[in-house]
N, C-alpha and C positions, 0 to 999 in steps of 0.2 A: 370234263369238257370234250367236245368233239374235235377230232384231229382235222386241221384246216384242209388237208389234202382231199378229204372226202367231199368238200363243197365246190371244188374247182371245176370249171368248165374247160373245154379245149382252148378257148380264148384266154382264160386265166393262165393255163399252163404255158401258153406261148409267151404271155407277158412275163411270167416268172423267169423263163429262160432268157428273154431279152434283158431283163433287169439284172439278173445274177451274172450273165456273161459280161455285161458292162461293169458290174461291181468287181469282178475278178481283175479286169483291166485296171480299174482304179487302184485296187490293192497292190498290183504289180508295180505301178508307177508312183506309189505314195508310201514308201517304207519309212520315211522320216517326216517330221512336221514341216520341214522346209519343202520337201517334195510335194506334200499334200497341199500346202498353201499355194504353190505354183500351179498345180493342177486345178484346184478350186477356182482360182482367179481366171485361169484359161477358160474353164467351162462357163463361168459367170460372164466373161466378156463376150463369149460366143452367143450369149442370150441377150446382149445389149446393155450389160451393166457397165457403169463408168466409175472411175476412181473419185471418191469424195474430194480428194485434194484438188482435182480439176475444177470443181465447183467453188471451193474455197479460194483458190488462187486466181480464178477468173471472175470472182465476185458475181457468180451466177446464182439465180434464184431457183430453188427446188420447186417442182410442180408435182401434182397428183400423177401417179404412174411412173415417175422417175425411178430408175433402178441404179443403186449405188453400192459400192463396196469400200471397205476400209482394210488396208493391208497393214498389219501390226508387226513390223520388224521381220517380215518374211516368214513368220512363225505362227501367225494367227490371222483370222479373217472374220470380219463382220459384214453381213450383207443386209440390205434393206430394199423394200419396194414401198414407195410412199402411197398410202391409201387415201380414200375419199374423206374419211373422218378426220377431224382435228387430231393431230398426233398425241395431244395431251389426254385424249380418251383412252390411250393405251396402245400397245403393240402386241401382236401374237408372235411369240419367240420360240424358235427351236435352238437348242444349244448342245453341242457335242464337243468332244476333244479329239485331237488328231495326233497326240503323242502316244507312244506305247512303250512298255517295258523293253529294255535293251541293255547293251553295254556301251559305254562311252570311253573313248581314248582319253587318258590323262594328258596334262599339258606337256609333259616330257615323256612320251610313251616308248620311244624306240630304244631297245637295249639288246646286248648280246650276252649269252651265257652258254659256255661249252659248245661253241660253234652253231648255236641256234639263234636266230633273230626273233625277237618278240615285240609285241605292242602291249604295253601295260594299260589296264582298263579299270574303270569304276562303274559298277552296275547302277542302272537307273530304274527306279520303280520297284515294285514288289515282285521278285522272281524267286523260283526255286533254283538255286545256283547249279545243282547237279544236272538240271535239264539242259544246260548249255554246253556241256562237254561232248566231244566226238561228233558234233554236227557240222555240216558244211555252212560256213558263215561268209558274209559279204561285208564290205566296207562302203558306207554311204556318207557323204557330207561335203563340207566346203573348207577350203583354206583361204584365209584372207592375208595377202602379203602386205608389207609395210606401206607400199604405195597405194593400197586400197584395192588392188586387183583381186578378184574372187575366182578361185579355181574350184570347180565342181568335181567331186571324186565319186565314182561308182566302180568298185572292183569286185568281181565275182558273179555278176548277174548274166553277162554275155556268155554264150556257150564256149567261146574261145578264151574266156578269162580263167585264171587260176582261182581257186577258193582258198580260204584260210580256216583256222579252227583252233580248238582248245583240246589238248591231250588229256587222257585219263590214265590211271594206274591199272595195269593188267591184273586180272583176278588172282593169278598165281602168286602175286606179291601183295595182294590187297587185304589180307586178313585183319590187320589193325585198322585200316581205313573203314572196313565194313562194320566195325564195332561203334563207329561214330554215329551220332544222330544225323538225320537227313540234312539239317541246317549246317552241319559241320563237315559232311563228307567232302564237299568242295568248298574251300574257303574263298572269300571275296578276293583276296590278294593273289589267289592262284588262277583267276579267270584271265590269264594272259594269252594273247593270240599268237600262235606260231605262224611266222610269215616267211621264213627262209632258212636255208642251211648251206648255201653255196658261197664260198669266200671270194673276195675280189683279189685277183692275182697281184702280188707285189705289196699288199698291205699286211703289216705285221700285227697291228693293234685293231681288234674288232673287225676283222676282214669281212665277216658275213653281214654285219651291220652296214659297213661301208658299201658293200655290193647293193644292198637294199636302197641306200641313199642315192647311189648312182642311177639305179633304175627309176626312182622317183624323180630325180632331176631330169632325166631324159624324157620321161613321159609327161610330167606335170610341171616342170620347172620349180620343183619343191625342194627347199633347203631344210635342214633339220630344225633350225630355229623357227621355221614357219609353223611347226606344230603348236607353238605358243599361242597363235591366233587361229586355231582350227577348231571346227566342230565336226568330228568324225564319229559316226555311230556304227556299231557292229550289230548286224541283224542277221536272221536266218536267210540263207541263200535259197532261191527257188521261187517259183510262181505259185499263185493260188490254184488249187485244183478241186475238181469235184470229188466228194468223199462218199464212200458207200457204193456197193454194187448197183444200187438203184439210182445213184447220182442225185440223191435228195439233199445232200449237205455240201458244205464248202469247208475245206481246210486251208488255212493260210496264217501267216504271221500278221499280227497287228489288227485283228478284228475287234479287239477292245482298244479303241472305240471307233475304228474306222467303219465298222458296219453301220453304226448309227450316224456317223458323219456323212457317209455316202447317201443313205436313204433320206436323211434330213435335207441335204443339199439338193438332191434330185427332186424331191417333193416341193421344196421351196422354189426352185427354178421354173417350175411349171405354173406357179401362181401368177395370174395376170389380172390387173385392175382390181386389187382387193379393196374391200370396204374399209377395213382397218389396216394400218401399216403392218407389214410383216417383216420379220427379221430372222436371220440364221447366223448363229455365232459358232465358230469352229476354232477352238483355242488349244493352246499348248500347256504343258506342265501339270495337267491334272493328276498324273501318276505320282507326282511328288508333292501334292498339296495345293496345286493351282497357284503357286507362288511366282514371283518374278514379273518382269514387265510384259511377258507374252502369255502369262497365265490369267485366269479369270479374276484373281484377286487384284490385278492391276485395274486402273481406271480407264483403260482405253475404250471400253464399251460405253460407259456413261459420258465420256468426253466426246465420242462420236455422236451420241444422241444430242448433246449440247450444240454441237456444230450444225446438226440437221435442224434443230429447232430455230437456230439463228437464220439459217438459209430459208426456212419457211416463214420467216418474219416474226417469230415469237422470241422476244428477248427477255422474258420474265425470268427473274433469278431463281424461281422455283419450278421452271418448266420441266426440267429433267426429272425432278422428284414426282411431279404429277404424271408424267409419261410412265414411269416405272410403277408407281402406285396402282395404276389402272391396267397394267400389263399382265398377260398370262403366258406361261411358259411350259414347255415340255423339256426337261433336262434329259436329253437323248443319250442315255448311257446303258451299257449292257447289264445283264443280270446273270447270276449263276444258275444254269439249267440243271434240273434234277438228273443225277447220274446214278443209276441203280447199282453201280459197283461201289459207291460210297454213300450208302443210305444213312450212315450213323451221324452225318453232319446236316442232314436235310429233314425238314418237316414236310411230309408228303402233302399235307393239307394246305401248306403255304409256300409251295415251290412253283417254279415255272417249268414247263415241259416243252420239249421240242415238238414243233408242228402244231402247237395250240395257240399260236398268235403272239402279238406284241405283248410285252410285259410291263405293267405299271407297278411301281414300288412306292407305296405310301410313305415309307420312311426307310432310310438306310442306317448309317451309324453303326454302333456296336453295343451289344448287351442292352443296357437300359436306354436304348435309343440315343446314346451319347454321340454328339456331333452330327445329328441328322436334321434334315428338313422333314417336317411332318405335314403332309398336305391335308387341307381341310375337307370335311365331308361334303360341303357345298360345292367345292371345286371338282371333286371326284364325280359327283352326281352330274354336273354339266358335261364332263368328259364321257361318262357312260352313255349319255344320250347321243352325243356326237358320234361315238364309235358304233353304236347300234344302228343309227340312221345310215351310216356309210357302209354297213355290213363288214366291219372290221372285226376279226377274231382277236380277242384280248383276254388277258389273265392278270390277276393281282398276285404278287409274290413278295416274300421276304428273302433276304440274302442269308439262307441257312438257318439253323436252329438258333434260339435266343442267345445262348452262351457259347456258340461255336466259333464266333469271330465277328465278321462284319466288314463294312467298307464305306466309302464316301464318294460323292460326285460333286459337280459344281452347283447343285441345286440350292444348297444353303446360302451360297454367296449371293445369288439373285434374290433369294428370300429376304436377305438382309436389307434389300431395297424395297421390301414390301410387295414384291412380285408374287402373284399366285403361281406356284410351281410344283410339279410332281416329276419324279423320275420315270422314264418310259423308254424301253429299248428292246433289244433282242437277247434271248437266252443263249449262253455260250457254254460249251463243254471245254475242259482243259484251259480255262481262262488264265491268262498271264504266262502260259507255256509258249515256247517258240512257235508251236503250231496250234492254233485254236480252231474249233469246229462250230459251225452254225447251221441252222436249217434254212433251206431256200424258201420254204413256206413262211417262216417267221420274218425273213428279210422282206418278202413281198407284203406281208401284213404291216410291217413297220412303215414301209413306204406309203401304203394306203392310209395308215393312221396319221402320219405327219401331214399328209396332204389334207385330210379331213379336218384336222385341228386348225391348220392355217386358214382354211376357208370358212369354217363354221363355228368356232368357239366364241 
């Protein structure tokens, strides 16, 4: 396939820089699912979107052209623009996830050992644990006190903030460590965050820990017991940056899957007066199986559609099933880009390549397609035509060689509702690492793809 950069005009290049500059700002302000939800709603409201709860509580009727969003526990969002057609004829859906692999603090995380204060963690999602040591890390999250007060915490991102991190064994003493397999070099229970070494004067027991508690009390009014009702995530510190001497790529934490969340959202927000109702789902918990009340396995999305049907005057008991049966979706999720340093796990004829456009993945799963959604030939044919008509560069790919591994997305969950769905996203290098790499050209093509899909499928 031709490299997309070769087809771009000066106008295209300007658009790419505008989009990717804004994308980097999005990444910097959205390092957790809560931060992403807050930013998404902010952007939606600036475009005239209103909370569905306002319609429900005010007994208001929905009309063609209305723009609405559903905030699911501050961790997931569903957005809709009501189209001209009866909603039971189906919705055009984009669906991405806004959680990323990370470290989470345990419920009782703070402890002291030999005059060091640490935070105990439990890793979230599929990570290579050894990649997280000796990096500058930051703390992001919330603490909810017993009276319901929410305290937002971000430590490490401001240039005047301290950073935290995980220590590693020096090579001079690491002979036995280096004999271990990569999965055991750093054990999960050793991913503890070093946060202090200065004792509090006058304290005999755990003086370093007591000094940390004193600082947290002064800055956040935080007591040790408040960790019990906290959600604090440990993420790589630092901003998204251009990558490569030619500035053709972006390096950042959390591009799986915020690169698809951002492009889906921006494409969606530009759609005005659609013929079919359009929707954008941005959900949590995909990295651990889409479970829980904020994941795609929950019923928040079909419940929202039920409320919308009622507000549109359709109270049929099978309305939601009819809507979903006739709906079409792109499961906006990333793909493993071909890396010539690791050719042994890739099939060159069935890989995605940087700069060659958005990636469609007919099936994910593992080995014998286990756990996959398998898109139909008829649906792919429709998509091919839409992409060609919109001059979108696209490629079809699998996630590595047949028996090399595999992965999953939210696609199969919507397929369970009989939605036509295929995975579609951006190729990523170093996926699930603290810093992931994407192509600016592929980000642009994804944005064009999602916009064309919503308008024309």
